[in-house]
C-alpha positions in Angstrom: 19.1 -2.4 -8.5 19.1 0.8 -6.3 18.1 4.4 -6.9 19.3 7.3 -4.7 16.8 9.5 -3.0 16.8 11.9 0.0 13.9 10.5 2.0 13.3 7.0 0.7 15.4 3.9 -0.1 14.6 1.8 -3.1 15.7 -1.7 -3.9 14.7 -4.2 -6.6 15.6 -7.9 -6.2 14.0 -10.9 -7.8 11.0 -9.0 -9.1 10.2 -7.6 -5.6 10.6 -3.8 -5.1 11.1 -2.6 -1.6 10.4 1.1 -0.8 11.6 2.2 2.6 10.5 5.5 4.0 13.8 6.9 5.3 13.4 9.8 7.7 14.0 7.8 10.9 14.9 10.9 13.0 11.3 12.0 12.4 9.7 8.5 12.5 9.4 8.8 8.7 6.9 11.6 8.8 6.0 12.9 5.4 7.1 16.1 3.8 7.0 17.6 0.3 10.3 16.0 -0.7 9.1 12.5 0.3 5.9 13.0 -1.7 7.9 14.2 -4.7 10.1 11.1 -4.5 7.2 8.7 -4.0 5.4 10.2 -7.0 8.5 9.6 -9.2 9.2 6.2 -7.9 5.7 4.8 -8.1 5.6 5.9 -11.8 9.0 4.1 -12.4 7.6 1.0 -10.7 4.4 1.1 -12.8 6.4 1.2 -16.0 9.0 -1.4 -15.0 7.9 -5.0 -16.0 10.7 -6.4 -13.8 8.7 -5.3 -10.7 5.9 -7.8 -9.9 5.3 -7.1 -6.2 6.1 -4.1 -3.9 6.9 -3.9 -0.2 6.4 -0.6 1.5 8.1 -0.2 4.9 9.9 2.3 7.1 13.3 2.7 8.6 14.1 2.8 12.3 11.3 2.7 14.9 8.4 4.0 12.8 6.5 3.1 9.7 5.2 6.7 9.3 4.2 9.2 11.9 2.0 11.2 9.5 2.7 14.7 8.3 5.8 16.4 9.6 4.2 19.2 11.6 7.5 21.0 12.1 7.8 21.5 8.4 4.4 22.9 7.8 3.9 26.6 6.8 1.4 28.1 9.3 0.9 31.0 6.9 0.0 29.0 3.9 -3.2 30.3 2.3 -6.2 28.0 2.3 -6.4 27.7 -1.4 -2.7 26.9 -1.6 -3.1 24.3 1.2 -6.1 22.7 -0.6 -4.1 22.6 -3.9 -1.1 21.0 -2.1 -3.4 18.4 -0.6 -5.1 17.6 -3.9 -1.7 17.2 -5.4 -0.6 14.6 -2.8 -3.8 12.6 -3.4 -3.5 12.8 -7.2 0.3 12.2 -7.4 0.9 9.7 -4.5 -2.1 8.2 -2.8 -4.1 7.3 -5.9 -1.1 6.0 -7.9 -0.2 3.8 -4.9 -3.7 2.4 -4.5 -4.2 2.0 -8.2 -0.7 0.6 -9.0 -1.3 -2.6 -11.1 1.1 -4.6 -9.0 0.4 -6.0 -5.5 1.6 -3.8 -2.7 2.4 -5.2 0.8 2.6 -2.7 3.7 5.2 -4.0 6.1 4.4 -1.9 9.1 7.4 -1.9 11.4 6.4 0.6 14.1 4.3 3.7 14.6 1.7 4.2 11.8 -0.4 7.2 12.7 -2.4 9.8 10.9 -1.4 9.9 7.2 1.0 7.0 8.0 -1.9 4.8 9.0 -3.7 5.7 5.8 -0.8 5.2 3.5 -0.6 1.7 5.0 -4.3 1.2 4.3 -3.7 2.2 0.7 -1.5 -0.9 0.4 -3.3 -4.1 -0.7 -2.7 -5.7 2.6 -0.6 -5.3 5.7 2.0 -7.5 7.4 2.6 -5.9 10.9 5.3 -6.1 13.4 4.0 -7.1 16.8 5.5 -3.8 18.1 3.5 -1.7 15.7 0.9 0.9 16.8 -1.9 2.5 14.8 -3.9 5.6 15.3 -6.2 8.0 13.4 -4.6 10.7 15.5 -6.1 13.7 13.5 -8.6 15.0 16.1 -5.7 15.5 18.6 -4.5 18.1 16.1 -8.0 19.5 15.4 -7.9 17.9 11.9 -9.9 15.5 9.7 -8.5 12.1 8.6 -7.1 12.4 5.1 -5.1 10.4 2.4 -8.1 8.1 2.0 -8.5 7.1 5.6 -12.3 7.8 5.7 -12.7 5.7 2.5 -10.4 2.8 3.4 -11.2 2.4 7.1 -15.0 2.2 6.7 -14.6 -0.6 4.1 -12.4 -2.6 6.5 -14.0 -2.1 9.9 -17.4 -0.8 9.1 -18.8 2.8 9.7 -19.4 2.5 13.4 -16.0 1.2 14.3 -14.4 3.7 11.9 -16.2 6.5 13.7 -14.9 5.3 17.1 -11.3 5.2 15.8 -11.5 8.6 14.2 -13.5 10.4 16.9 -11.3 9.2 19.8 -7.9 9.0 18.0 -7.3 6.0 20.2 -4.1 4.0 19.8 -4.5 0.4 18.9 -1.9 -2.4 19.0 -0.9 -4.7 16.2 -3.1 -7.5 17.7 -6.1 -5.1 18.0 -5.6 -4.1 14.3 -5.5 -7.8 13.4 -8.7 -8.5 15.3 -10.4 -5.6 13.4 -9.2 -7.0 10.1 -7.0 -3.9 9.5 -3.8 -6.0 9.2 -3.5 -9.5 7.7 -0.6 -10.9 9.6 1.2 -10.0 12.9 4.7 -11.4 13.1 7.6 -11.0 15.6 9.3 -7.6 15.0 12.6 -9.1 13.9 11.0 -11.3 11.4 8.9 -8.6 9.7 10.8 -8.0 6.5 11.7 -11.7 6.0 8.0 -12.7 6.3 6.8 -9.8 4.0 9.4 -10.8 1.5 8.4 -14.5 1.6 4.8 -13.4 0.7 6.0 -11.0 -1.9 8.2 -13.5 -3.7 5.3 -16.0 -3.7 3.1 -13.3 -5.3 5.8 -12.2 -7.7 5.9 -15.8 -9.1 2.3 -15.4 -10.2 0.9 -14.3 -13.5 1.5 -10.5 -13.8 -1.4 -9.7 -16.1 -3.9 -11.7 -14.2 -2.8 -10.2 -10.9 -3.1 -6.7 -12.3 -6.6 -7.3 -13.5 -7.6 -9.0 -10.2 -6.3 -6.0 -8.2 -8.0 -3.5 -10.4 -11.4 -5.3 -10.2 -11.2 -5.9 -6.5 -10.6 -2.2 -6.0 -13.7 -1.5 -8.0 -15.9 -4.1 -6.3 -17.0 -2.1 -3.3 -18.5 0.6 -5.5 -20.0 -1.7 -8.2 -23.2 -3.7 -8.5 -23.2 -7.4 -9.0 -24.1 -7.0 -12.6 -21.3 -4.6 -13.2 -18.7 -6.9 -11.6 -19.9 -9.8 -13.6 -19.4 -7.8 -16.8 -15.9 -6.7 -15.6 -15.0 -10.3 -14.8 -16.2 -11.4 -18.2 -14.0 -9.0 -20.0 -11.0 -9.6 -17.8 -11.3 -13.4 -18.1 -11.7 -13.2 -21.9 -8.4 -11.2 -22.0 -6.7 -13.5 -19.6 -7.4 -16.5 -21.8 -5.3 -14.9 -24.5 -2.2 -14.3 -22.4 1.1 -16.3 -22.5 0.7 -16.8 -18.8 -2.5 -18.8 -19.4 -0.8 -20.9 -22.0 2.1 -21.5 -19.6 -0.3 -22.4 -16.7 -2.0 -25.0 -18.9 1.3 -26.4 -20.1 2.7 -26.6 -16.6 -0.5 -28.4 -15.3 -0.3 -30.9 -18.1 3.5 -31.5 -17.6 3.0 -31.6 -13.8 5.6 -28.8 -13.0 5.5 -25.4 -11.5 4.5 -22.7 -14.0 7.0 -20.0 -15.0 4.9 -16.9 -15.5 5.9 -13.6 -16.9 7.7 -14.9 -20.0 6.8 -13.4 -23.3 
């Protein structure tokens, strides 16, 4: 299945959706059209039961080089700029982070500024060994946005996040792996194959349980132990009632692989 867009490519195959940011001439830097298309597509994916896992990647040499500075309006009023930014957070960043389906960032090249933080909004990152990461904002006199200040501190700790944001230093894929920012570093030419292998394995899992696991893990950093125990209790009680649980039990008893996602 394919849908036609101006700035992204979308494919759905065997329950795995692949979103490819597709402005290679600009290292897939973001603009209003890309955000509009991502907003629409994330909503479509959320509503489509055929999608069980998502891969987000980029075309050409870059994953995403952040905002397209050339397309910015230098005369935009402050209130209008603030409204635009809030719209991006509300319509793209939060829906991506909160999508009740696992999202794998397959970072194929440059991931800087907003591009770095879009990658951080994915559930985990598989990185090309040629990728490069930077919180480049201070080089432009700006503040990290699109959730970077939230995501980064929870991954690397406040002190390391301060260093990365204050200095805007560039880090390699291996350095990002050592810091826990990326989960896997693979040879560049193997990136999509490796990401898809992981995605297909996840897509074979129980969709309802995976949705609840993602939602609760996203809440865990801001919840107390007592709150998480309550959330877990409610989620587990619901999970026991699903066809996927019945299938898992039947498969265990019959010594076969489960076939989840069937009604």
